[in-house]
C-alpha positions, 0 to 999 in steps of 0.5 A: 543485491545490486540495485540501480534506481533511476530518478532521485525524485520523491519515489526514487529517493524514498525507495533508495531510503527504504532499500538502504535500510535493507543493506542492499547495494544501491546506486541512484542516477539523476540529472539533478545534482542538488537532489543527488547531493541530498541523497548522498548526504543522507543515505548510504548509497552511491550516486551518479549524475547523468541521464539514465537513458545514456548507455555510458551512464548505465555502464558507469553504474555497472548495470551489467552486474545489477540484479534489479534496475528500477526507473522512476523518473517523472518521464514515462518515456525515459523510464521505458527507454532506460529499462529497455537499455538496462536489460540489453546491457545485462540487468537481470530484472527491470521495473518502469514507473509509468503514468498511462494506466493503459500500459498496465491494462494492456501489458500482456497484449503488448508484451512489455517483457519482450522489450526488456521490461519485466514490471510496470508500476504506476503510483497513481493507479496503485493509489486509485486501487487503494482508494477503491479497496478502502471504500469497499471496506468502509468501516476499516482504516487500512486494507490490503488484499492477497490473491484477489481477496482470498485473504484481506488485511484490515485495520481499525481503532478499538472504541469503548463499545467493542466487545473484545475490550479487556479480553485476551486474544484467546478469549475474544476468539471464543465469542464466536463459534467459528472465526475467520480473522486473526489479529496480527499487529497491535499499536497501543494508544500513545505508543510507537511500538508495534506488538505481535499479539499472542493468545494472552495479549489483551485488547485495550481501548484505543488500540490500533489493531490489524487483522488478517481475514478470510471470507466473512471475517470483516462481518465478524469484526464488525460484530465484535468491535461495534462498528456500523457498516455503512453503504457508501453511495455518494462520493466527492473527490477533490482534485482532478489530477491523475489519481482523481481522474482514475478514481472517478473513472473506475468508480463512476458506475457504482457511485454518485460522484462529484469531482471538484477541480480548481483549474478551469481548463482542466475542469472542462477536460474532465467534463468531457472525459467523465460523462457519468461524473458531475464536475465542479469548477472551484476551490475545494477548500472553500467551505461555502462551495462544499456546503453549496454542493451538499457536502453533508449528503456525502458518504465519503470525501477523498482529497487527492490534490497535489497539496498535502495540507489542502487535502488534510484541511479539506478532509477535516472540513468534510468530517466536521460536516458529518462525512463518515469516510475521509481519505487524504493523499499526502506526500509527507510520511510524517503526516501518517502519525497524525491521521487518527489523532486529527480525525482523518480516517485514512492517509495514503501515500504514493511513494509508500504504495510504489515501494510496497509493490517493488519490495517483493523483488528485493526479498529473498525466498518466494515472496509474491506480495508485500506491504508495510503496515501504515505507521507501524514497524511491521511488514506483511509478506506473502510467501510461496512454499516450495517442497524444499522450504523448511516450513513445508509439511509441518504443523504451525504449532511445530514451527519455531517462529520468533515471537516477533512474527506470526502467520496470519493466514494461508491460501491454498487452491485460491481459498483463504484459511485462518491457519491456527496451530493444527494447520499443516503447511504443504508445498504450493501454499501461499503463507501470509506472515506479519513480522517486525524488521528484526525477524525478517531475515529469519522468516525468509530462511523458512521459505528458501 
């Protein structure tokens, strides 16, 4: 595919980096010569210095022959304008990064596709949605929903009181009469390798395991892993930027929320805009302030300031005060490897969330959803089975899947199933597959 990315900032560079690994033909456009020079030196891509809202610049980038145009600059107006121009000049599909969540909420009403914008992506809204999902599945460290929760990906760390420790996947499944989950990826403690589990794979203490669950699967996992489900009611948010505001706005009806904002004027604005949230003006890194605001009574602490280090440190303080669930926003991808070892439950990254949302447009086959597993070399892909797909009308046990891939579940008629060997795939099924990078192309071929 020929893909043009406008904007060499954090999101744009990260997208270009990921897509360049996919052997795509990438062109990166930006006015920032220094940012482009860095991308040019580190990635196998073409760079163009210029304004993506310029018709001549778009023509230089050969937008006429492009399969996908993605505009992710820091300017919402520029992103919308450049996508409209790119579509008129011949781009097959366009994606615009926006910061105003109203645009997404009223996407159908406004009819952005009529203007030439096929998709709107808001990293801030994606982060807020991720936080909401993590809070609803508070026992787990990672989560991702397929088709409004028909199937859900859940990740957790196996402690020594888990009933499945030192048992194989096959034996562990026999502990319950009916199972609504399946393990799809395992990372051993101290190892960077990702294991795609089979029936004889043995669970070990310290394993980070990712499961696919259908309805009720999360309850079963809690029983087998010894995790205590705790209801989250009291919530503290550090940072009143776009993510903090969106999170508080979305959750204020169901949670008691305190939001700490360092900038005085912003704190007053938030107090007016969030009547159901207690706004506190102060520095959330100040331990005395947190203690004064009864941090020990909080069920969850979410740090989403623009400073990754401040978010990590404040979460560690919250954890030391007994807060059960901590979530930190980080920009540095390298920090993901530290999340479990330093004691923070979950790290989220806007760039990765945006990339996950955009990646499904790059994959072949009928890919409708995709997410990369945090700190694992594996991807979760959701395919729609066509009548002509090689996998159609076959039992799972008869499909010659590579060992580096596994079918996690199937969605049929909006209902999720944990599909084992005797399950037959039919046209219209939505199949969720977990696979390592080396097997992605082969897996895609099953659904072409």
